[in-house]
C-alpha positions as CSV (number, residue, x, y, z in Angstrom):
1,M,0.0,0.1,0.0
2,L,1.4,3.6,-0.7
3,V,0.3,6.7,1.3
4,V,0.9,9.9,-0.4
5,D,0.9,13.3,1.5
6,D,3.2,16.2,1.4
7,E,2.5,17.0,5.2
8,V,5.1,14.4,6.5
9,G,3.4,14.3,10.1
10,I,0.0,13.4,8.4
11,C,1.5,10.9,6.2
12,E,3.6,9.0,9.0
13,S,0.4,9.0,11.2
14,I,-1.6,7.4,8.6
15,A,1.2,4.8,7.9
16,A,1.5,4.1,11.5
17,R,-2.1,3.2,11.9
18,L,-2.2,1.1,8.9
19,R,0.7,-0.8,9.8
20,A,-0.7,-1.3,13.3
21,E,-3.8,-3.0,11.3
22,G,-1.3,-5.3,9.5
23,F,-0.8,-3.6,6.3
24,D,2.8,-3.0,4.7
25,V,3.0,0.6,3.8
26,E,5.1,2.7,1.8
27,L,5.3,6.6,1.8
28,A,5.6,9.5,-0.9
29,F,5.6,13.1,-0.3
30,D,5.2,14.6,-3.9
31,G,3.5,13.9,-7.2
32,P,6.4,12.7,-9.1
33,S,7.8,10.4,-6.3
34,A,4.2,8.9,-5.9
35,V,4.1,8.0,-9.5
36,S,7.6,6.4,-9.2
37,R,6.9,4.5,-6.2
38,C,3.7,3.2,-7.6
39,A,5.6,1.9,-10.7
40,E,8.2,0.3,-8.3
41,I,6.1,-1.3,-5.6
42,D,2.5,-2.0,-7.6
43,P,0.7,-1.4,-4.7
44,D,-2.8,-3.0,-3.8
45,L,-4.2,0.4,-2.8
46,V,-3.0,4.3,-2.7
47,V,-4.1,6.8,-0.1
48,L,-3.7,10.0,-1.9
49,D,-3.8,13.6,-0.8
50,V,-5.0,16.2,-3.5
51,M,-2.9,19.2,-2.8
52,M,0.9,18.4,-3.3
53,P,4.0,19.9,-4.9
54,G,5.3,18.7,-8.2
55,F,1.9,17.9,-9.4
56,D,-1.3,17.3,-7.5
57,G,-3.0,14.2,-6.4
58,L,-5.4,14.3,-9.4
59,E,-2.5,14.1,-11.9
60,V,-1.1,11.3,-9.8
61,C,-4.3,9.5,-10.0
62,R,-4.7,10.0,-13.7
63,R,-1.2,8.7,-14.4
64,I,-1.2,5.8,-12.2
65,Q,-4.8,4.7,-13.4
66,A,-3.5,4.9,-17.0
67,V,-1.0,2.2,-16.2
68,R,-3.4,-0.2,-14.3
69,P,-6.4,0.0,-12.3
70,V,-5.6,0.4,-8.7
71,P,-8.1,1.3,-5.7
72,V,-7.6,5.0,-4.7
73,L,-8.8,6.9,-1.6
74,M,-8.3,10.5,-2.1
75,L,-7.8,13.0,0.7
76,T,-9.1,16.5,0.3
77,A,-9.0,19.4,2.7
78,R,-11.7,21.4,0.8
79,A,-15.2,21.6,2.0
80,D,-16.8,21.8,-1.5
81,E,-17.2,19.1,-4.0
82,T,-14.8,20.1,-6.6
83,D,-11.9,17.7,-5.5
84,M,-14.3,14.9,-5.1
85,V,-15.9,15.2,-8.4
86,I,-12.6,15.8,-10.3
87,G,-11.0,12.9,-8.4
88,L,-13.9,10.4,-9.2
89,G,-13.6,11.5,-12.8
90,V,-9.8,10.8,-13.0
91,G,-10.1,7.1,-11.2
92,A,-10.4,7.6,-7.6
93,D,-12.7,5.1,-5.8
94,D,-13.5,7.0,-2.7
95,Y,-12.6,10.2,-0.7
96,L,-12.4,11.5,2.8
97,S,-12.5,15.2,3.8
98,K,-9.8,16.4,6.2
99,P,-9.8,16.5,9.1
100,F,-10.9,12.9,9.3
101,S,-11.2,9.9,11.9
102,M,-8.3,7.2,11.6
103,R,-11.0,4.5,12.4
104,V,-12.9,5.8,9.4
105,L,-9.9,5.8,7.1
106,V,-8.9,2.2,8.1
107,A,-12.6,1.1,7.5
108,R,-12.6,2.9,4.1
109,V,-9.3,1.1,3.2
110,Q,-10.6,-2.3,4.2
111,A,-13.7,-1.9,2.4
112,L,-11.8,-1.0,-0.8
113,L,-9.6,-3.8,-0.5
114,R,-12.7,-6.3,0.0
115,R,-14.4,-4.9,-3.0
116,A,-11.2,-5.3,-5.1
117,D,-11.0,-8.9,-4.1
118,R,-14.7,-9.9,-4.7
119,A,-14.2,-8.1,-8.0
120,E,-11.3,-10.3,-9.0
121,S,-13.0,-13.5,-7.8
122,A,-16.4,-13.0,-9.0
123,A,-16.1,-12.6,-12.7
124,R,-18.9,-14.3,-14.7
125,P,-19.1,-15.3,-18.3
126,V,-22.0,-12.9,-19.0
127,L,-22.8,-10.3,-21.2
128,L,-25.7,-7.8,-20.2
129,E,-27.2,-6.2,-23.4
130,F,-29.3,-3.0,-23.1
131,G,-29.8,-1.3,-26.5
132,D,-26.6,0.2,-27.4
133,V,-24.9,-0.5,-24.0
134,V,-23.0,-3.9,-23.5
135,I,-21.7,-4.8,-20.2
136,D,-19.2,-7.6,-20.2
137,L,-19.0,-8.8,-16.6
138,T,-16.1,-11.3,-17.3
139,E,-13.6,-8.7,-18.8
140,R,-15.1,-5.8,-16.9
141,R,-15.6,-3.8,-20.0
142,V,-18.5,-1.6,-21.2
143,R,-19.2,-0.7,-24.8
144,R,-21.7,2.0,-26.1
145,T,-22.5,2.0,-29.9
146,D,-19.7,-0.3,-30.3
147,Q,-17.1,2.0,-28.7
148,E,-15.4,1.1,-25.4
149,V,-16.3,3.4,-22.5
150,H,-13.6,3.7,-20.0
151,L,-15.0,3.3,-16.3
152,T,-13.2,3.3,-13.3
153,R,-13.4,0.1,-10.9
154,T,-15.9,1.7,-8.9
155,E,-18.0,2.9,-11.7
156,F,-17.9,-0.5,-13.2
157,D,-19.2,-2.2,-9.8
158,L,-22.0,0.3,-9.7
159,I,-23.2,0.0,-13.1
160,A,-23.1,-4.0,-13.1
161,Y,-24.8,-3.9,-9.6
162,L,-27.7,-1.9,-11.0
163,A,-27.7,-3.5,-14.7
164,E,-28.2,-7.1,-12.9
165,R,-31.4,-5.7,-11.3
166,P,-32.9,-3.6,-14.2
167,R,-35.8,-1.6,-13.2
168,A,-35.4,-2.2,-9.5
169,A,-35.1,0.8,-7.2
170,I,-32.2,0.6,-5.1
171,P,-31.7,2.9,-2.1
172,R,-28.7,5.2,-2.1
173,E,-27.8,3.5,1.4
174,S,-27.9,0.1,-0.1
175,L,-25.6,1.0,-3.1
176,F,-23.2,2.5,-0.8
177,E,-23.1,-0.4,1.4
178,E,-22.9,-3.0,-1.5
179,I,-20.5,-1.2,-3.6
180,W,-18.2,0.6,-1.2
181,G,-18.7,-1.8,1.8
182,W,-19.0,0.8,4.1
183,G,-22.3,0.6,6.3
184,E,-22.4,3.8,8.2
185,G,-24.1,7.1,6.9
186,G,-22.5,9.8,4.7
187,G,-22.3,8.0,1.4
188,S,-25.3,9.7,-0.5
189,R,-22.9,12.3,-2.0
190,T,-20.5,9.6,-3.2
191,V,-23.3,7.6,-4.8
192,D,-24.8,10.6,-6.5
193,S,-21.2,11.6,-7.9
194,H,-20.6,8.4,-9.4
195,V,-24.1,8.2,-11.0
196,K,-23.4,11.7,-12.6
197,A,-20.1,10.4,-14.2
198,L,-21.9,7.3,-15.4
199,R,-24.7,9.4,-17.0
200,R,-22.0,11.7,-18.8
201,K,-20.4,8.4,-20.1
202,L,-23.3,6.4,-21.0
203,G,-26.1,8.9,-21.4
204,P,-28.6,10.5,-19.1
205,S,-31.3,7.9,-19.5
206,V,-29.6,4.7,-18.4
207,I,-30.0,5.2,-14.7
208,R,-33.2,6.7,-13.5
209,T,-33.4,8.7,-10.3
210,V,-36.2,7.2,-7.9
211,H,-37.1,10.4,-5.8
212,G,-36.8,9.8,-2.0
213,V,-35.1,6.2,-2.5
214,G,-32.3,6.0,-4.9
215,Y,-31.5,4.8,-8.5
216,A,-32.7,2.2,-10.8
217,W,-31.0,0.7,-14.1
218,D,-33.5,2.0,-16.9
219,A,-31.6,1.4,-20.2
220,P,-34.0,-0.3,-22.7
221,K,-33.5,-3.8,-23.8
């Protein structure tokens, strides 16, 4: 696992807590060294601060995801949604706003790793076809009008979960628990942001908002 933050004290505190939980942790303190360390150690997960020297965490996320999909937990000090939305767009799987509880960080890390393990072990030889959208559950690929659509790991997990239950209204809380593996509150904005990203990539009508509940897969057969 790689922890990246230009504030050395925060970086070392996060690493100490994760090591206490049994994880092997490496550190980086700026954008260029983070990309280099990812290439060297091939981490199972990256905890990544947004604001850093060299280039920021968003660029780090973009570069490492271009090499291979890796779960990324973004850390942001900003209260608005800007960093979160951009981060999810370049491949982050989850985010935490500073200041945060170490207990919550550990839980989010464990949930991301469990979900990555499930995704690797649960591949099925199944194609889901909805009009011009084709979802390949084995290869974890999505095509629209015969063009491959690049999705992050989390975006694919979310779309597959919804598409396997067409027309069913799934509460936001249930989606957050199933996809992110984190059962406590606070996941609605995360789910909403991922749905917005999927609508941008696949069209506005594939996922229907069920007001007061959550979302439903609504793409035509």
